[in-house]
C-alpha positions in Angstrom: -17.7 8.9 -22.0 -14.5 8.3 -20.1 -12.9 11.3 -18.4 -9.3 12.3 -19.2 -8.5 11.6 -15.5 -9.8 8.0 -15.9 -7.8 7.5 -19.1 -4.7 8.7 -17.3 -5.3 6.4 -14.3 -5.8 3.5 -16.7 -2.3 4.1 -18.1 -0.7 4.1 -14.6 -2.8 1.4 -12.8 -0.2 -1.3 -13.1 2.6 1.0 -11.8 0.5 2.0 -8.8 0.0 -1.6 -8.0 3.7 -2.4 -8.4 4.7 0.6 -6.2 2.3 -0.4 -3.4 3.4 -4.0 -3.5 7.0 -2.9 -3.2 6.1 -0.8 -0.2 4.4 -3.8 1.4 7.4 -5.9 0.7 9.7 -3.3 2.3 7.8 -3.5 5.6 7.6 -7.3 5.4 11.4 -7.4 5.2 11.8 -4.9 8.1 9.5 -7.1 10.3 11.6 -10.2 9.3 14.8 -8.4 10.3 13.4 -7.2 13.7 11.6 -10.4 14.7 13.3 -13.7 14.2 10.3 -16.0 14.7 7.6 -13.9 13.0 4.1 -15.0 12.4 4.1 -13.8 8.7 0.3 -13.9 8.2 -0.2 -11.9 11.4 2.5 -9.4 10.4 1.0 -9.0 7.0 -2.4 -8.2 8.5 -0.9 -5.6 10.7 1.1 -4.0 7.9 -1.9 -3.9 5.6 -4.2 -2.5 8.2 -1.7 0.3 9.0 -1.3 1.0 5.3 -5.1 1.3 5.0 -5.0 3.8 7.9 -2.3 5.8 6.2 -4.2 5.9 2.9 -7.3 7.1 4.8 -5.2 9.9 6.3 -3.7 10.9 3.0 -7.2 10.9 1.5 -8.5 13.1 4.3 -5.6 15.5 3.8 -6.0 15.7 0.0 -9.8 15.7 -0.3 -10.7 17.2 3.1 
């Protein structure tokens, strides 16, 4: 049986993805503004790694 929390998450999954993608794009744009000759794949790896660290920190704060 599916939990009510899972059903609610299923309703919002696409929006979560869209919001996260917009956040990634925000920081990609900032890198482009600050560095004229940017190595985009390298910048993307750095941005994504930092976002993973931030999510880990949020998880630790919320779940202990």
